[in-house]
C-alpha positions as CSV (number, residue, x, y, z in Angstrom):
1,M,39.4,-27.1,59.3
2,T,40.0,-23.7,60.8
3,T,40.5,-23.0,64.5
4,L,38.2,-20.3,65.9
5,V,39.9,-18.3,68.6
6,L,38.1,-17.7,71.8
7,S,37.5,-14.0,72.2
8,D,36.3,-11.2,74.5
9,P,33.4,-9.1,73.1
10,V,34.1,-7.0,70.0
11,D,33.7,-3.3,70.1
12,P,30.0,-3.0,69.0
13,S,30.8,0.2,67.0
14,L,32.8,-2.0,64.6
15,L,29.5,-3.6,63.5
16,T,28.1,-0.3,62.3
17,D,29.9,-0.5,59.0
18,N,30.3,-4.3,59.0
19,P,26.9,-5.6,60.2
20,V,26.8,-9.3,61.1
21,R,24.1,-11.6,59.7
22,I,24.0,-15.1,61.0
23,I,21.6,-18.1,61.1
24,I,21.8,-20.4,64.1
25,M,20.6,-24.0,63.7
26,G,20.5,-27.0,65.9
27,R,18.2,-29.7,67.3
28,R,16.0,-28.8,70.3
29,A,17.9,-28.0,73.5
30,T,21.3,-27.4,71.9
31,G,21.3,-23.8,72.9
32,T,20.3,-22.0,69.8
33,S,18.0,-19.5,71.6
34,F,20.6,-18.9,74.3
35,A,23.2,-18.2,71.7
36,S,20.9,-15.8,69.8
37,R,20.0,-13.9,73.0
38,F,23.6,-13.5,73.9
39,L,24.7,-12.2,70.5
40,T,21.8,-9.7,70.2
41,G,22.2,-8.6,73.8
42,T,25.9,-8.0,73.5
43,Y,25.9,-6.3,70.1
44,D,22.7,-4.3,70.2
45,G,21.2,-6.7,67.6
46,K,17.8,-8.2,66.8
47,A,16.9,-11.8,67.3
48,W,14.4,-13.5,64.9
49,T,12.8,-16.9,64.6
50,I,10.5,-18.4,62.1
51,A,8.9,-20.3,64.9
52,E,7.4,-17.1,66.3
53,R,5.1,-16.7,63.3
54,I,4.3,-20.5,63.2
55,K,3.3,-20.3,66.9
56,Q,1.0,-17.3,66.2
57,I,-0.8,-19.1,63.4
58,S,-0.9,-22.4,65.4
59,H,-2.6,-20.8,68.4
60,A,-4.9,-18.7,66.2
61,L,-6.0,-22.0,64.7
62,I,-6.4,-24.1,67.8
63,D,-7.0,-21.5,70.6
64,Q,-8.6,-18.7,68.6
65,S,-6.0,-16.3,70.0
66,G,-5.6,-13.9,67.1
67,S,-7.0,-13.7,63.6
68,L,-6.0,-16.7,61.5
69,G,-7.0,-14.8,58.3
70,D,-4.9,-11.7,59.2
71,L,-1.9,-13.8,60.0
72,L,-2.2,-15.8,56.7
73,D,-2.5,-12.5,54.9
74,V,1.1,-11.5,55.9
75,V,2.7,-15.0,55.3
76,I,1.0,-15.9,52.0
77,L,0.4,-13.0,49.6
78,D,-1.7,-14.9,47.0
79,K,-5.4,-14.6,48.0
80,D,-6.4,-17.9,46.5
81,L,-3.6,-19.7,48.3
82,Q,-4.6,-18.0,51.5
83,T,-8.1,-19.5,51.2
84,E,-6.6,-22.9,50.5
85,A,-4.2,-22.6,53.4
86,A,-7.1,-21.8,55.8
87,R,-9.1,-24.8,54.4
88,Q,-6.2,-27.2,55.0
89,L,-5.4,-25.8,58.4
90,L,-9.0,-26.1,59.5
91,L,-9.2,-29.7,58.3
92,Y,-6.0,-30.4,60.3
93,A,-7.5,-28.7,63.4
94,D,-10.4,-31.2,63.3
95,T,-8.1,-34.1,63.8
96,Y,-5.5,-32.5,66.1
97,E,-5.3,-33.9,69.6
98,R,-3.9,-31.6,72.3
99,E,-0.4,-32.5,73.5
100,P,0.7,-32.5,77.2
101,G,3.4,-30.1,78.3
102,L,4.2,-26.5,77.8
103,K,4.9,-26.5,74.1
104,P,2.7,-28.3,71.5
105,I,5.7,-29.3,69.4
106,R,3.8,-31.5,67.0
107,L,1.3,-28.7,66.3
108,Y,4.0,-26.3,65.4
109,Q,5.8,-28.9,63.2
110,D,2.6,-29.8,61.3
111,V,1.4,-26.2,60.8
112,G,4.9,-25.3,59.5
113,E,4.8,-28.1,57.0
114,I,1.2,-27.5,55.8
115,L,2.0,-24.0,54.7
116,R,5.4,-24.8,53.3
117,H,4.1,-27.5,51.1
118,L,0.8,-25.9,50.2
119,D,2.1,-25.0,46.7
120,A,5.4,-24.7,44.9
121,S,5.3,-20.9,45.5
122,T,5.0,-21.3,49.2
123,L,8.1,-23.4,49.8
124,Y,9.9,-20.4,51.3
125,C,6.8,-18.6,52.6
126,W,8.1,-18.5,56.2
127,E,11.5,-17.2,55.1
128,Q,10.0,-14.5,52.9
129,D,7.7,-13.3,55.7
130,L,10.7,-13.2,58.1
131,E,12.9,-11.4,55.6
132,R,10.2,-8.7,55.1
133,R,10.3,-8.1,58.9
134,I,14.1,-8.1,59.0
135,L,14.4,-5.6,56.2
136,A,12.0,-3.3,58.0
137,N,14.1,-3.5,61.2
138,P,17.8,-3.3,60.3
139,A,20.4,-3.8,63.1
140,P,24.1,-4.1,63.6
141,L,23.7,-7.8,64.2
142,T,20.9,-10.0,62.9
143,A,20.6,-13.5,64.4
144,I,18.0,-15.9,63.1
145,D,17.1,-19.1,65.0
146,V,15.8,-21.6,62.4
147,R,15.4,-25.3,61.9
148,A,14.6,-26.2,58.3
149,K,16.9,-26.9,55.4
150,E,14.8,-24.4,53.4
151,S,15.8,-21.6,55.8
152,H,19.5,-22.5,55.4
153,H,19.2,-22.4,51.7
154,Y,17.3,-19.1,51.7
155,F,19.4,-17.2,54.2
156,A,22.9,-18.8,54.0
157,D,23.2,-20.0,50.4
158,Q,21.2,-17.2,48.7
159,R,21.5,-14.2,51.1
160,G,25.0,-14.7,52.3
161,Y,24.2,-15.1,56.0
162,A,26.9,-16.8,58.0
163,S,25.7,-20.1,59.4
164,L,26.3,-21.6,62.9
165,L,25.4,-25.1,64.0
166,M,24.9,-25.7,67.7
167,T,25.3,-29.3,68.8
168,A,24.9,-31.3,72.1
169,S,24.7,-35.0,72.9
170,Q,21.3,-36.7,73.0
171,D,21.6,-37.3,76.8
172,V,22.4,-33.6,77.4
173,R,19.5,-32.4,75.3
174,E,17.0,-34.8,76.9
175,R,18.1,-33.6,80.3
176,R,17.7,-30.0,79.4
177,M,14.2,-30.7,77.9
178,R,13.1,-32.5,81.0
179,D,14.4,-29.7,83.2
180,R,12.2,-27.3,81.2
181,D,9.1,-29.4,80.9
182,Q,8.5,-32.8,82.6
183,H,6.0,-33.6,79.9
184,V,8.6,-33.2,77.1
185,I,7.5,-34.9,73.9
186,T,9.3,-38.2,73.2
187,D,7.1,-39.2,70.3
188,P,9.5,-40.6,67.6
189,A,7.5,-38.8,64.9
190,A,8.2,-35.4,66.6
191,V,11.8,-36.3,67.6
192,N,12.6,-37.4,64.0
193,H,10.7,-34.6,62.3
194,V,12.5,-32.8,59.5
195,S,12.7,-29.7,61.7
196,E,15.0,-31.8,64.0
197,T,16.9,-33.8,61.4
198,D,17.5,-31.3,58.6
199,V,20.6,-30.0,60.4
200,D,22.3,-33.4,60.1
201,H,22.5,-33.0,56.3
202,L,23.7,-29.4,55.9
203,D,27.1,-27.7,55.9
204,F,27.9,-24.8,58.2
205,D,30.5,-22.1,58.5
206,F,30.8,-22.6,62.3
207,V,30.0,-25.4,64.7
208,I,29.8,-25.1,68.5
209,D,29.7,-28.1,70.7
210,N,27.5,-26.9,73.6
211,D,27.6,-30.1,75.7
212,D,29.2,-28.7,78.8
213,D,26.7,-26.1,80.0
214,D,29.5,-23.6,80.4
215,P,28.1,-20.2,79.4
216,A,31.4,-18.4,79.7
217,R,33.0,-20.7,77.2
218,L,30.0,-20.4,74.9
219,H,30.1,-16.6,75.1
220,A,33.8,-16.6,74.2
221,Q,33.2,-18.8,71.2
222,L,30.3,-16.6,70.0
223,N,32.5,-13.5,70.4
224,G,35.1,-15.3,68.3
225,I,32.7,-15.8,65.5
226,V,31.6,-12.1,65.6
227,R,35.3,-11.0,65.6
228,Q,36.0,-13.2,62.6
229,L,33.0,-12.0,60.7
230,V,33.6,-8.3,61.4
231,T,37.3,-8.6,60.5
232,T,37.0,-10.7,57.3
233,G,33.3,-10.9,56.4
234,K,31.8,-14.3,55.7
235,P,35.0,-16.2,55.0
236,F,33.9,-19.7,54.2
237,A,31.9,-21.2,51.4
238,A,28.8,-23.2,52.6
239,S,30.4,-26.3,51.1
240,A,33.4,-26.1,53.4
241,P,32.2,-26.3,57.0
242,V,34.5,-25.0,59.7
243,H,34.5,-26.5,63.2
244,N,35.7,-24.4,66.1
245,E,38.2,-25.7,68.6
246,E,39.0,-24.3,72.0
247,L,42.6,-23.2,72.3
248,T,44.6,-24.8,75.0
């Protein structure tokens, strides 16, 4: 176990020759989006999420907001598989029942899995689509907010991205979710979906416990990660997770 020193922001110019690439994972309401926004805002970076494309396809399917065919065209390159994807999604739409609340979590989860498991060649379709967009938009710091084990394997294990796990207790996460949306989904199938539980079975370079709702402390921890990565590059093998500890 290595102690991660709390830090003030790193000089952003240091990232010009040493760009930081990091995936951020965690269950809902652990602060992954908050961490991603802080990092990219502080270091002139770009924040990405696979969920963005999943949401676009989901709403094109259910709400006819956007062209489902055009969206499938950029995620799945094989034309025959595009046709099959559209067929399976439309069959799913016939049985889908709208969810209460601000976010149709179950819809996003199901659409993500339908395309991922459409064919052996589409297992990493979401990651490949995202990577094409990232390569077209390079930045000093690239932060990806992801959920699935496939994303960890693709970006951390195969592409050398540093990996950060955000954690928080169940009570804290439930409070945050209720604060955001009083109709928050408590369906066990959604709560225990692989997009929520995959993180429990993966190894990470860094772990931040975000239980205390202290943004200053979180910012210092994130700056410490950037400082370590800029100074030494990605220093840890994925098989040797490192937990950060606040210095006293």
